[in-house]
ROSE-4610 file (N, C-alpha, C; in Angstrom, 1 decimal, always signed):
// ROSE-4610
residu = [M/M/M/S/S/S/D/D/D/I/I/I/F/F/F/L/L/L/I/I/I/N/N/N/H/H/H/A/A/A/S/S/S/L/L/L/R/R/R/Q/Q/Q/L/L/L/F/F/F/D/D/D/H/H/H/Y/Y/Y/F/F/F/D/D/D/P/P/P/L/L/L/C/C/C/R/R/R/Y/Y/Y/L/L/L/S/S/S/Y/Y/Y/Y/Y/Y/H/H/H/P/P/P/N/N/N/R/R/R/M/M/M/I/I/I/V/V/V/E/E/E/E/E/E/V/V/V/V/V/V/Q/Q/Q/D/D/D/V/V/V/F/F/F/V/V/V/K/K/K/I/I/I/W/W/W/N/N/N/E/E/E/R/R/R/E/E/E/T/T/T/L/L/L/R/R/R/I/I/I/T/T/T/S/S/S/I/I/I/K/K/K/A/A/A/W/W/W/L/L/L/F/F/F/T/T/T/A/A/A/A/A/A/R/R/R/H/H/H/R/R/R/M/M/M/L/L/L/N/N/N/H/H/H/I/I/I/R/R/R/D/D/D/E/E/E/K/K/K/R/R/R/R/R/R/H/H/H/T/T/T/V/V/V/I/I/I/E/E/E/A/A/A/W/W/W/I/I/I/K/K/K/H/H/H/E/E/E/S/S/S/E/E/E/K/K/K/T/T/T/E/E/E/G/G/G/E/E/E/E/E/E/C/C/C/F/F/F/N/N/N/I/I/I/D/D/D/E/E/E/F/F/F/T/T/T/Q/Q/Q/H/H/H/I/I/I/Q/Q/Q/T/T/T/A/A/A/V/V/V/H/H/H/I/I/I/L/L/L/P/P/P/S/S/S/K/K/K/C/C/C/R/R/R/E/E/E/I/I/I/F/F/F/T/T/T/L/L/L/G/G/G/K/K/K/T/T/T/E/E/E/N/N/N/L/L/L/T/T/T/Y/Y/Y/R/R/R/Q/Q/Q/I/I/I/A/A/A/E/E/E/R/R/R/L/L/L/N/N/N/I/I/I/S/S/S/V/V/V/K/K/K/T/T/T/V/V/V/E/E/E/T/T/T/Q/Q/Q/M/M/M/G/G/G/I/I/I/A/A/A/L/L/L/R/R/R/K/K/K/I/I/I/R/R/R/H/H/H/Y/Y/Y/L/L/L/S/S/S/D/D/D/F/F/F/Y/Y/Y/P/P/P/D/D/D/V/V/V/R/R/R/Q/Q/Q/I/I/I/L/L/L/W/W/W/M/M/M/L/L/L/V/V/V/R/R/R/K/K/K/L/L/L/C/C/C/A/A/A/G/G/G]
num = [1/1/1/2/2/2/3/3/3/4/4/4/5/5/5/6/6/6/7/7/7/8/8/8/9/9/9/10/10/10/11/11/11/12/12/12/13/13/13/14/14/14/15/15/15/16/16/16/17/17/17/18/18/18/19/19/19/20/20/20/21/21/21/22/22/22/23/23/23/24/24/24/25/25/25/26/26/26/27/27/27/28/28/28/29/29/29/30/30/30/31/31/31/32/32/32/33/33/33/34/34/34/35/35/35/36/36/36/37/37/37/38/38/38/39/39/39/40/40/40/41/41/41/42/42/42/43/43/43/44/44/44/45/45/45/46/46/46/47/47/47/48/48/48/49/49/49/50/50/50/51/51/51/52/52/52/53/53/53/54/54/54/55/55/55/56/56/56/57/57/57/58/58/58/59/59/59/60/60/60/61/61/61/62/62/62/63/63/63/64/64/64/65/65/65/66/66/66/67/67/67/68/68/68/69/69/69/70/70/70/71/71/71/72/72/72/73/73/73/74/74/74/75/75/75/76/76/76/77/77/77/78/78/78/79/79/79/80/80/80/81/81/81/82/82/82/83/83/83/84/84/84/85/85/85/86/86/86/87/87/87/88/88/88/89/89/89/90/90/90/91/91/91/92/92/92/93/93/93/94/94/94/95/95/95/96/96/96/97/97/97/98/98/98/99/99/99/100/100/100/101/101/101/102/102/102/103/103/103/104/104/104/105/105/105/106/106/106/107/107/107/108/108/108/109/109/109/110/110/110/111/111/111/112/112/112/113/113/113/114/114/114/115/115/115/116/116/116/117/117/117/118/118/118/119/119/119/120/120/120/121/121/121/122/122/122/123/123/123/124/124/124/125/125/125/126/126/126/127/127/127/128/128/128/129/129/129/130/130/130/131/131/131/132/132/132/133/133/133/134/134/134/135/135/135/136/136/136/137/137/137/138/138/138/139/139/139/140/140/140/141/141/141/142/142/142/143/143/143/144/144/144/145/145/145/146/146/146/147/147/147/148/148/148/149/149/149/150/150/150/151/151/151/152/152/152/153/153/153/154/154/154/155/155/155/156/156/156/157/157/157/158/158/158/159/159/159/160/160/160/161/161/161/162/162/162/163/163/163/164/164/164/165/165/165/166/166/166/167/167/167/168/168/168/169/169/169/170/170/170/171/171/171/172/172/172/173/173/173/174/174/174/175/175/175/176/176/176/177/177/177/178/178/178/179/179/179/180/180/180/181/181/181/182/182/182/183/183/183/184/184/184/185/185/185/186/186/186/187/187/187]
x = [+56.1/+56.0/+54.5/+54.4/+53.0/+52.3/+51.1/+50.3/+50.9/+51.5/+52.2/+53.6/+54.5/+56.0/+56.4/+57.0/+57.5/+59.0/+59.4/+60.8/+61.6/+62.7/+63.6/+65.0/+66.1/+67.4/+67.8/+67.5/+67.8/+67.1/+65.8/+65.0/+65.4/+65.7/+66.2/+67.5/+68.4/+69.7/+69.5/+68.6/+68.3/+67.7/+66.8/+66.2/+67.2/+68.1/+69.1/+70.0/+70.5/+71.4/+70.8/+69.5/+68.8/+68.4/+67.9/+67.3/+68.2/+69.3/+70.0/+70.5/+71.2/+71.7/+70.5/+69.5/+68.4/+67.7/+67.5/+66.9/+67.8/+69.1/+70.1/+70.0/+70.0/+69.9/+68.6/+67.5/+66.2/+66.2/+66.8/+66.8/+67.8/+68.8/+69.7/+69.1/+67.9/+67.1/+66.6/+66.4/+65.9/+67.0/+68.2/+69.3/+70.6/+71.5/+72.8/+73.9/+73.7/+74.7/+74.5/+75.5/+75.4/+75.3/+76.0/+76.0/+74.7/+74.0/+72.6/+71.7/+71.8/+71.0/+71.1/+72.4/+72.6/+72.0/+72.2/+71.6/+70.1/+69.5/+68.0/+67.6/+68.3/+68.0/+68.2/+69.3/+69.6/+68.5/+68.0/+66.9/+65.7/+65.4/+64.2/+64.4/+65.6/+65.8/+65.8/+66.2/+66.1/+64.7/+63.9/+62.4/+61.8/+62.1/+61.6/+61.9/+63.2/+63.6/+62.9/+62.9/+62.3/+60.8/+60.2/+58.7/+58.3/+59.2/+59.0/+57.8/+57.5/+56.4/+55.1/+55.0/+53.7/+53.5/+54.6/+54.4/+53.7/+52.8/+52.2/+52.3/+53.3/+53.7/+53.3/+52.5/+52.0/+52.9/+53.4/+54.3/+55.6/+56.6/+57.8/+58.5/+58.5/+59.2/+58.5/+57.2/+56.4/+56.6/+56.5/+56.7/+58.0/+59.1/+60.5/+60.6/+60.2/+60.4/+59.5/+58.3/+57.5/+58.0/+58.4/+59.0/+60.3/+61.1/+62.4/+62.1/+61.1/+60.8/+60.2/+59.3/+58.8/+59.8/+60.7/+61.8/+62.7/+63.0/+63.9/+63.2/+61.9/+61.2/+61.1/+61.0/+61.0/+62.4/+63.4/+64.8/+65.0/+64.5/+64.7/+63.9/+62.7/+61.9/+62.7/+63.2/+63.9/+65.2/+65.8/+67.1/+66.7/+65.6/+65.2/+64.9/+64.3/+64.0/+65.3/+66.2/+67.5/+68.2/+68.2/+68.8/+68.1/+66.8/+66.0/+66.4/+66.5/+67.0/+68.4/+69.3/+70.6/+70.7/+70.0/+70.0/+69.4/+68.4/+67.8/+68.8/+69.5/+70.5/+71.6/+72.1/+73.2/+72.8/+71.6/+71.1/+71.0/+70.5/+70.5/+71.8/+72.8/+74.2/+74.8/+74.5/+75.1/+74.5/+73.3/+72.6/+72.9/+73.7/+74.0/+74.7/+74.5/+75.2/+76.6/+77.4/+78.8/+79.5/+78.9/+79.5/+79.3/+78.4/+78.1/+79.1/+79.3/+80.2/+79.5/+80.1/+79.6/+80.2/+79.6/+80.1/+81.4/+82.4/+83.7/+83.9/+83.8/+83.8/+85.2/+86.3/+87.6/+87.8/+87.3/+87.3/+86.5/+85.3/+84.4/+85.1/+85.7/+86.4/+87.5/+88.2/+89.3/+88.7/+87.6/+86.9/+86.5/+86.0/+85.6/+86.8/+87.9/+89.1/+89.7/+89.6/+90.0/+89.1/+87.8/+86.8/+87.1/+87.4/+87.7/+89.0/+90.0/+91.3/+91.3/+90.4/+90.4/+89.5/+88.9/+88.1/+89.0/+88.5/+89.3/+89.8/+91.0/+91.6/+90.7/+90.1/+89.3/+88.0/+87.5/+86.3/+86.7/+87.8/+88.3/+88.6/+89.2/+89.5/+88.2/+87.2/+85.9/+85.2/+85.2/+84.6/+85.3/+86.6/+87.4/+87.1/+87.1/+86.8/+85.4/+84.5/+83.1/+82.9/+83.4/+83.1/+84.2/+85.4/+86.4/+86.6/+86.7/+86.9/+85.6/+84.5/+83.1/+82.9/+83.4/+83.2/+81.8/+81.2/+79.9/+80.3/+79.3/+79.5/+80.0/+79.4/+79.9/+81.3/+81.7/+83.1/+84.1/+83.7/+84.5/+84.6/+83.5/+83.6/+84.5/+84.4/+85.3/+86.8/+87.0/+88.4/+89.0/+88.2/+88.8/+88.5/+87.8/+87.5/+86.7/+85.6/+84.7/+83.3/+82.3/+80.9/+80.4/+79.4/+78.7/+78.1/+77.6/+77.0/+78.0/+79.2/+80.3/+80.6/+80.6/+80.8/+79.6/+78.4/+77.2/+77.4/+77.7/+77.8/+79.0/+80.1/+81.2/+81.0/+80.3/+79.9/+79.0/+78.0/+77.1/+77.8/+78.8/+79.6/+80.4/+81.0/+81.8/+81.0/+79.8/+78.9/+78.5/+78.1/+77.7/+78.8/+80.0/+81.2/+81.5/+81.5/+81.7/+80.7/+79.4/+78.4/+78.6/+78.9/+79.1/+80.3/+81.4/+82.5/+82.2/+81.5/+81.1/+80.1/+79.2/+78.3/+78.9/+80.1/+80.9/+81.2/+81.4/+81.8/+80.6/+79.5/+78.4/+77.1/+76.9/+75.7/+74.4/+74.4/+73.2/+72.6/+73.5/+73.0/+73.4/+73.3/+73.8/+73.2/+71.9/+71.2/+71.7/+71.7/+72.1/+73.6/+74.4/+75.8/+76.0/+75.1/+75.2/+74.8/+73.9/+73.5/+74.7/+75.3/+76.5/+77.6/+77.8/+78.9/+78.6/+77.4/+77.0/+77.2/+76.9/+77.0/+78.5/+79.3/+80.7/+81.4/+81.1/+81.8/+81.4/+80.2/+79.8/+80.5/+81.1/+81.8/+81.0]
y = [+363.5/+363.1/+363.3/+363.5/+363.7/+362.3/+362.4/+361.2/+360.2/+360.7/+359.8/+360.3/+359.3/+359.6/+359.5/+360.6/+360.7/+360.4/+359.7/+359.3/+360.1/+360.6/+361.3/+360.8/+361.3/+360.9/+361.2/+362.4/+362.8/+362.0/+361.8/+361.1/+359.6/+359.0/+357.6/+357.5/+358.4/+358.4/+358.5/+359.4/+359.5/+358.2/+357.7/+356.4/+355.3/+355.2/+354.2/+354.4/+355.6/+355.9/+355.6/+355.9/+355.8/+354.3/+353.6/+352.3/+351.1/+351.3/+350.1/+349.2/+349.8/+348.9/+348.3/+349.1/+348.5/+347.3/+347.5/+346.5/+345.2/+345.4/+344.3/+343.6/+344.3/+343.7/+342.9/+343.4/+342.8/+341.5/+341.5/+340.3/+339.3/+339.7/+338.7/+337.7/+338.0/+337.0/+335.9/+336.2/+335.3/+334.5/+335.1/+334.5/+334.9/+333.9/+334.2/+334.8/+334.7/+335.2/+336.7/+337.5/+338.9/+339.4/+338.8/+339.2/+339.1/+338.0/+337.7/+338.8/+339.0/+340.0/+341.3/+341.8/+343.1/+343.1/+342.0/+342.0/+342.1/+341.5/+341.6/+343.0/+343.6/+345.0/+345.9/+345.7/+346.5/+346.3/+345.1/+344.9/+345.7/+345.8/+346.6/+348.0/+348.6/+350.0/+350.1/+349.1/+349.2/+349.1/+348.3/+348.3/+349.6/+350.3/+351.6/+352.5/+352.5/+353.4/+353.1/+351.8/+351.4/+351.7/+351.6/+351.8/+353.1/+354.1/+355.3/+356.1/+356.0/+356.8/+356.2/+354.9/+354.3/+353.9/+353.8/+353.4/+354.6/+354.2/+355.2/+354.6/+355.2/+354.7/+355.7/+355.2/+356.1/+356.0/+354.8/+354.7/+354.0/+354.8/+354.3/+353.2/+353.4/+352.5/+351.1/+351.1/+349.9/+349.2/+350.0/+349.5/+348.8/+349.5/+349.0/+347.6/+347.6/+346.4/+345.2/+345.6/+344.5/+344.0/+344.9/+344.6/+343.7/+344.1/+343.4/+342.0/+341.9/+340.5/+339.7/+340.2/+339.4/+339.0/+339.9/+339.5/+338.5/+338.6/+337.6/+336.2/+336.2/+334.9/+334.3/+335.1/+334.6/+334.1/+334.7/+334.2/+332.9/+332.8/+331.5/+330.4/+330.7/+329.7/+329.3/+330.2/+329.9/+329.1/+329.5/+328.8/+327.3/+327.1/+325.7/+324.9/+325.6/+324.9/+324.5/+325.4/+325.1/+324.0/+323.9/+322.8/+321.5/+321.5/+320.3/+319.8/+320.8/+320.4/+319.8/+320.5/+320.0/+318.6/+318.4/+317.1/+316.0/+316.4/+315.4/+315.0/+316.1/+315.8/+315.0/+315.3/+314.5/+313.1/+312.9/+311.5/+310.8/+311.5/+310.9/+310.5/+311.4/+311.1/+310.0/+309.9/+308.8/+307.4/+307.5/+306.2/+305.7/+306.5/+306.1/+304.7/+304.0/+302.7/+302.9/+301.8/+301.9/+302.3/+301.9/+302.2/+303.7/+304.4/+305.8/+306.7/+307.8/+308.8/+309.6/+309.8/+310.6/+311.9/+312.8/+314.2/+314.1/+314.8/+314.9/+316.2/+316.3/+317.5/+318.2/+317.4/+318.0/+318.7/+318.1/+318.7/+319.9/+319.9/+321.0/+322.2/+321.9/+322.9/+323.5/+322.7/+323.3/+324.2/+323.9/+324.7/+326.0/+326.0/+327.2/+328.1/+327.5/+328.3/+328.9/+328.2/+328.7/+329.9/+329.7/+330.7/+332.0/+331.9/+333.0/+333.7/+332.8/+333.3/+334.1/+333.8/+334.5/+335.7/+336.0/+337.3/+338.5/+339.6/+340.8/+341.1/+341.7/+341.8/+342.5/+343.6/+344.3/+343.5/+342.9/+342.0/+340.8/+340.2/+339.1/+339.5/+340.7/+341.1/+341.3/+341.9/+342.2/+340.8/+339.9/+338.6/+337.9/+337.9/+337.2/+337.8/+339.1/+339.7/+339.3/+339.3/+339.0/+337.5/+336.6/+335.2/+334.4/+334.8/+334.1/+334.7/+336.0/+336.7/+337.0/+336.8/+337.0/+338.4/+339.4/+340.8/+341.2/+342.1/+342.7/+343.6/+344.0/+344.9/+346.2/+346.7/+347.9/+347.9/+346.7/+346.6/+346.6/+345.9/+345.8/+347.3/+348.0/+349.3/+350.2/+350.1/+350.9/+350.5/+349.2/+348.8/+349.2/+349.2/+349.5/+351.0/+351.7/+353.1/+353.3/+352.5/+352.5/+352.5/+352.7/+352.8/+351.4/+351.3/+350.0/+349.5/+350.5/+350.1/+349.5/+350.0/+349.4/+348.0/+347.8/+346.4/+345.5/+345.9/+345.2/+344.8/+345.8/+345.6/+344.6/+344.8/+343.9/+342.5/+342.3/+341.0/+340.3/+341.0/+340.5/+340.0/+340.8/+340.5/+339.2/+339.1/+338.0/+336.7/+336.8/+335.6/+335.2/+336.1/+335.8/+335.1/+335.7/+335.1/+333.7/+333.5/+332.2/+331.2/+331.6/+330.7/+330.4/+331.4/+331.2/+330.2/+330.4/+329.5/+328.1/+327.9/+326.5/+325.9/+326.7/+326.1/+325.4/+325.8/+325.1/+323.6/+323.4/+322.1/+321.2/+321.9/+321.2/+321.8/+321.7/+322.3/+321.7/+320.4/+319.7/+319.9/+320.4/+320.6/+322.1/+323.0/+324.4/+325.0/+324.9/+325.5/+324.9/+323.6/+323.0/+323.3/+323.3/+323.7/+325.1/+326.0/+327.4/+327.5/+326.7/+326.7/+326.2/+325.2/+324.6/+325.6/+326.4/+327.4/+328.4/+328.9/+329.8/+329.3/+328.0/+327.4/+327.2/+326.7/+326.4/+327.7/+328.8/+330.0/+330.8/+330.5/+331.1/+330.5/+329.4/+328.7/+327.6]
z = [+266.2/+264.8/+264.4/+263.1/+262.5/+262.4/+262.0/+261.8/+260.8/+259.8/+258.8/+258.7/+258.8/+258.8/+257.3/+256.8/+255.5/+255.5/+254.4/+254.4/+253.3/+253.7/+252.7/+253.2/+252.5/+252.8/+254.3/+254.7/+256.1/+257.1/+256.9/+257.9/+257.9/+256.8/+256.7/+257.5/+257.3/+258.0/+259.5/+259.9/+261.3/+261.9/+261.2/+261.6/+261.7/+260.7/+260.7/+261.9/+262.1/+263.2/+264.6/+264.7/+266.0/+266.3/+265.2/+265.5/+265.1/+264.3/+263.8/+265.0/+266.0/+267.1/+267.9/+268.3/+269.0/+268.3/+267.0/+266.2/+266.1/+266.0/+266.0/+267.4/+268.4/+269.8/+269.9/+269.4/+269.4/+268.6/+267.4/+266.6/+267.0/+267.8/+268.3/+269.2/+269.7/+270.5/+269.6/+268.3/+267.3/+266.6/+266.4/+265.7/+266.2/+266.4/+267.1/+266.1/+264.8/+263.9/+263.7/+264.1/+264.1/+262.6/+261.7/+260.3/+259.7/+260.0/+259.5/+260.1/+261.4/+262.0/+261.4/+261.1/+260.5/+259.1/+258.3/+257.0/+257.0/+257.9/+258.1/+258.4/+259.3/+259.7/+258.5/+257.8/+256.6/+255.6/+255.4/+254.5/+254.8/+256.1/+256.6/+256.1/+256.3/+255.9/+254.4/+253.6/+252.2/+251.8/+252.4/+252.2/+252.4/+253.5/+253.7/+252.6/+252.2/+251.1/+249.8/+249.4/+248.1/+248.1/+249.2/+249.2/+249.9/+249.9/+250.7/+250.1/+248.9/+248.3/+248.6/+248.9/+249.1/+250.6/+251.3/+252.8/+253.5/+254.4/+255.2/+256.7/+257.3/+258.7/+259.7/+260.7/+261.7/+262.9/+263.2/+264.4/+263.9/+263.6/+263.0/+263.8/+265.2/+266.0/+266.0/+266.1/+266.0/+264.7/+263.6/+262.3/+262.1/+262.5/+262.3/+263.1/+264.3/+265.1/+264.6/+264.1/+263.6/+262.2/+261.4/+260.1/+260.3/+261.2/+261.5/+262.0/+262.9/+263.4/+262.3/+261.5/+260.4/+259.4/+259.0/+258.1/+258.7/+260.0/+260.6/+260.6/+261.0/+261.0/+259.6/+258.6/+257.2/+256.9/+257.3/+257.1/+257.8/+259.0/+259.8/+259.1/+258.6/+257.9/+256.6/+255.9/+254.6/+254.9/+256.0/+256.4/+256.8/+257.5/+257.8/+256.5/+255.5/+254.3/+253.6/+253.6/+252.9/+253.6/+254.9/+255.6/+255.3/+255.1/+254.8/+253.4/+252.5/+251.1/+251.1/+251.8/+251.9/+252.5/+253.6/+254.3/+253.3/+252.6/+251.7/+250.6/+250.1/+249.0/+249.5/+250.7/+251.3/+251.5/+252.0/+252.2/+250.9/+249.8/+248.5/+248.0/+248.2/+247.7/+248.5/+249.8/+250.5/+250.2/+249.7/+249.3/+247.9/+247.2/+245.8/+245.8/+244.8/+244.7/+244.6/+244.9/+245.0/+243.6/+242.5/+241.2/+240.8/+241.4/+241.0/+241.8/+241.1/+241.7/+242.8/+243.9/+245.0/+245.1/+245.8/+246.0/+246.8/+246.3/+247.0/+247.6/+249.0/+249.7/+249.6/+249.6/+249.4/+248.1/+247.0/+245.7/+245.7/+246.3/+246.3/+247.1/+248.2/+249.0/+248.2/+247.4/+246.6/+245.5/+245.0/+244.0/+244.6/+245.8/+246.5/+246.7/+247.2/+247.4/+246.1/+245.1/+243.8/+243.3/+243.5/+243.1/+243.9/+245.2/+246.0/+245.6/+245.3/+244.9/+243.6/+242.7/+241.4/+241.4/+242.5/+242.6/+242.5/+242.0/+242.0/+243.4/+243.6/+244.9/+246.0/+245.7/+246.6/+247.0/+246.0/+246.2/+247.1/+246.8/+247.6/+249.0/+249.2/+250.6/+251.4/+250.8/+251.4/+251.7/+250.8/+251.0/+252.1/+252.1/+253.2/+254.5/+254.6/+255.9/+256.4/+255.5/+255.9/+256.3/+255.4/+255.6/+256.4/+256.3/+257.1/+258.5/+258.5/+259.8/+260.5/+259.8/+260.3/+260.8/+260.0/+260.4/+259.8/+260.4/+259.9/+258.7/+257.9/+256.8/+257.4/+258.5/+259.1/+259.5/+260.1/+260.6/+259.4/+258.3/+257.1/+256.5/+256.4/+255.9/+256.7/+258.0/+258.9/+258.7/+258.7/+258.5/+257.2/+256.1/+254.8/+254.4/+255.3/+255.0/+253.8/+253.7/+252.5/+253.1/+252.2/+252.7/+252.9/+253.7/+253.9/+252.6/+251.8/+250.5/+249.6/+249.6/+248.8/+249.2/+250.5/+251.1/+250.6/+250.7/+250.2/+248.8/+248.0/+246.5/+246.2/+246.8/+246.6/+247.0/+248.2/+248.7/+247.7/+247.2/+246.2/+244.9/+244.5/+243.3/+243.6/+244.7/+245.1/+245.1/+245.7/+245.8/+244.4/+243.6/+242.2/+241.4/+241.5/+240.8/+241.3/+242.6/+243.1/+242.7/+242.7/+242.2/+240.8/+240.0/+238.5/+238.3/+239.0/+238.9/+239.3/+240.3/+240.8/+239.8/+239.2/+238.3/+237.1/+236.8/+235.7/+236.1/+237.4/+237.9/+238.3/+238.8/+239.4/+238.8/+237.5/+236.9/+237.2/+237.6/+237.8/+239.2/+240.1/+241.5/+241.9/+241.0/+241.3/+242.5/+242.7/+243.8/+245.1/+245.2/+246.4/+246.7/+245.7/+246.0/+246.4/+245.9/+246.3/+247.8/+248.2/+249.6/+250.5/+249.9/+250.7/+250.7/+249.7/+249.7/+250.8/+250.8/+251.8/+253.2/+253.4/+254.7/+255.0/+254.1/+254.4/+254.6/+253.8/+254.0/+255.2/+255.7/+257.0/+258.2/+258.0/+259.1/+259.6]
């Protein structure tokens, strides 16, 4: 390779094919959830593509593994923050006085099920395969004979629609509920 690695469609595809699995194996030491690991690795490749005109990479392998590790550590940090916020909210809810209304998890679960049920059929199918059957984006794409990018797009649409649906019922705690949705849907 030359001193500076230039990124185009073909080189990005080669990098992805060559390094995706090794990066996933590497990050699995940091996080046990394969879907999160794959999302982090995909984010690294998206970053390369989005910043391809300004990135100056001299050692692509070192850059990929370092970038993946940093992104995973950021994800773990953010995940810990979300858990802290959720725990604080649950503690606050449990300490409410008897006369106040508390959060009803059964009702919330029913709202999530309804939100998933009203998704467009293909979007619902992709969401269910990812969140209920815990398939990776790549596995979903192979099973449905579609691209990984289509899976990513449809999953994003599903999550936005679910969040929007739930915000009608829980507008005052929208962000916390959204974190709960992700946690509950992830199993």
